[in-house]
NUFI-945775 format. One record per residue (C-alpha): x negated, y, z; residue in one letter; residue number from 1. Coordinates in steps of 0.2 Angstrom, whole numbers, plus 5000, padded with zeros to 4 digits. Each point is the difference from the previous one (the first is absolute). Example, Ala and Ser with C-alpha at 12.3 -4.5 7.8 and 13.67 -1.06 7.14 Angstrom:
% residues 2
{{4938; 4978; 5039}; 'A'; 1}
{{4994; 5017; 4997}; 'S'; 2}
% end
This chain:
% residues 120
{{5026; 4996; 5045}; 'X'; 1}
{{4985; 5009; 4990}; 'X'; 2}
{{4997; 5000; 4982}; 'X'; 3}
{{4983; 5008; 4992}; 'X'; 4}
{{4997; 5005; 4981}; 'X'; 5}
{{5001; 5013; 4989}; 'X'; 6}
{{5015; 5013; 4996}; 'X'; 7}
{{5002; 4996; 4982}; 'X'; 8}
{{5018; 5010; 5000}; 'X'; 9}
{{5006; 5015; 5008}; 'X'; 10}
{{5020; 5000; 4997}; 'X'; 11}
{{5011; 5015; 5001}; 'X'; 12}
{{5007; 5008; 5016}; 'X'; 13}
{{5016; 4996; 5004}; 'X'; 14}
{{5012; 5009; 5010}; 'X'; 15}
{{5019; 5004; 5005}; 'X'; 16}
{{5013; 5003; 5015}; 'X'; 17}
{{5005; 4987; 5011}; 'X'; 18}
{{5017; 4998; 5006}; 'X'; 19}
{{4996; 5009; 5015}; 'X'; 20}
{{4994; 5015; 4990}; 'X'; 21}
{{4982; 4997; 5002}; 'X'; 22}
{{4987; 5003; 4988}; 'X'; 23}
{{4989; 4985; 4995}; 'X'; 24}
{{4985; 4997; 4989}; 'X'; 25}
{{4991; 4984; 4995}; 'X'; 26}
{{4985; 4996; 4988}; 'X'; 27}
{{4996; 4984; 4992}; 'X'; 28}
{{4982; 4994; 4997}; 'X'; 29}
{{4992; 4984; 4992}; 'X'; 30}
{{4985; 4990; 5007}; 'X'; 31}
{{4990; 4988; 4992}; 'X'; 32}
{{4988; 4987; 5011}; 'X'; 33}
{{4984; 4996; 4996}; 'X'; 34}
{{5002; 4982; 5000}; 'X'; 35}
{{4995; 4987; 4990}; 'X'; 36}
{{5017; 5000; 4992}; 'X'; 37}
{{5005; 5019; 5002}; 'X'; 38}
{{5018; 5002; 5008}; 'X'; 39}
{{5010; 5016; 4998}; 'X'; 40}
{{5011; 5008; 5013}; 'X'; 41}
{{5011; 5012; 4999}; 'X'; 42}
{{5003; 5011; 5018}; 'X'; 43}
{{5008; 5014; 5006}; 'X'; 44}
{{4996; 5016; 5011}; 'X'; 45}
{{5015; 5008; 5007}; 'X'; 46}
{{5003; 5019; 5008}; 'X'; 47}
{{4991; 5013; 4990}; 'X'; 48}
{{4989; 5003; 5017}; 'X'; 49}
{{4993; 4983; 4997}; 'X'; 50}
{{4998; 5001; 4981}; 'X'; 51}
{{4992; 5016; 5004}; 'X'; 52}
{{4988; 4994; 5014}; 'X'; 53}
{{4996; 4985; 4990}; 'X'; 54}
{{4996; 5009; 4984}; 'X'; 55}
{{4998; 4985; 4988}; 'X'; 56}
{{4991; 5000; 4985}; 'X'; 57}
{{4998; 4990; 4982}; 'X'; 58}
{{4985; 4990; 5002}; 'X'; 59}
{{4996; 5001; 5019}; 'X'; 60}
{{4996; 4985; 5009}; 'X'; 61}
{{5010; 4997; 5015}; 'X'; 62}
{{5004; 4989; 5014}; 'X'; 63}
{{5020; 5002; 5001}; 'X'; 64}
{{5009; 4995; 5017}; 'X'; 65}
{{5019; 4996; 4996}; 'X'; 66}
{{5015; 4991; 5008}; 'X'; 67}
{{5011; 4989; 4988}; 'X'; 68}
{{5020; 5002; 5002}; 'X'; 69}
{{5014; 4992; 4990}; 'X'; 70}
{{5017; 5010; 4998}; 'X'; 71}
{{5017; 4995; 4991}; 'X'; 72}
{{5008; 5013; 4986}; 'X'; 73}
{{5015; 4992; 4993}; 'X'; 74}
{{4997; 4982; 5002}; 'X'; 75}
{{4981; 5001; 4994}; 'X'; 76}
{{4985; 5001; 5012}; 'X'; 77}
{{4985; 5012; 4997}; 'X'; 78}
{{4982; 4999; 5008}; 'X'; 79}
{{4993; 5016; 5008}; 'X'; 80}
{{4982; 5001; 5003}; 'X'; 81}
{{4998; 5015; 5009}; 'X'; 82}
{{4982; 5008; 5005}; 'X'; 83}
{{4997; 5006; 5018}; 'X'; 84}
{{4981; 5004; 4999}; 'X'; 85}
{{4987; 5002; 4986}; 'X'; 86}
{{4981; 4997; 5000}; 'X'; 87}
{{4988; 5007; 4989}; 'X'; 88}
{{4983; 4993; 4995}; 'X'; 89}
{{5002; 4982; 5002}; 'X'; 90}
{{4992; 4994; 4984}; 'X'; 91}
{{5002; 4983; 4994}; 'X'; 92}
{{4988; 4987; 5006}; 'X'; 93}
{{4983; 5000; 4989}; 'X'; 94}
{{4998; 4988; 4989}; 'X'; 95}
{{4987; 4986; 5005}; 'X'; 96}
{{4982; 5004; 4993}; 'X'; 97}
{{4994; 4986; 4989}; 'X'; 98}
{{4997; 4984; 5009}; 'X'; 99}
{{4981; 4995; 5001}; 'X'; 100}
{{4997; 4983; 4991}; 'X'; 101}
{{4997; 4986; 5014}; 'X'; 102}
{{4986; 4987; 4993}; 'X'; 103}
{{5004; 4983; 5006}; 'X'; 104}
{{4986; 4987; 5000}; 'X'; 105}
{{5001; 4985; 4989}; 'X'; 106}
{{5002; 4984; 5006}; 'X'; 107}
{{4991; 4984; 4994}; 'X'; 108}
{{5013; 4986; 4995}; 'X'; 109}
{{4988; 4990; 4989}; 'X'; 110}
{{5000; 4981; 5002}; 'X'; 111}
{{4981; 5000; 5007}; 'X'; 112}
{{5006; 5004; 5016}; 'X'; 113}
{{5006; 4983; 5010}; 'X'; 114}
{{5018; 4998; 5001}; 'X'; 115}
{{4999; 4992; 5018}; 'X'; 116}
{{4989; 5016; 5006}; 'X'; 117}
{{5012; 5012; 5009}; 'X'; 118}
{{4997; 5015; 5003}; 'X'; 119}
{{5003; 5000; 5019}; 'X'; 120}
% end
């Protein structure tokens, strides 16, 4: 899946140690779309190498490819939106220029015309 928009928030990096003793890091970001009714989506980047590679900054226009997965914890379910690719330089589609006025010829429907006169 993909989403295109502007990064409006960069949340603090989080990290810890897994049960197996491996270090991990994760950072979350909020992106806002450029639709008529903008949507905000919070996604994460997992791994210090990916965080450094993507180097996402607030205010950037990005297209983010992501996977969605859900997990259960203590009887509750949580969605995980994890980015796996980030592309820069994808600005929203430009708004259409002023639409030119279309002129339509007026049709005369006055009583002068014969009602039995067919146009074909």
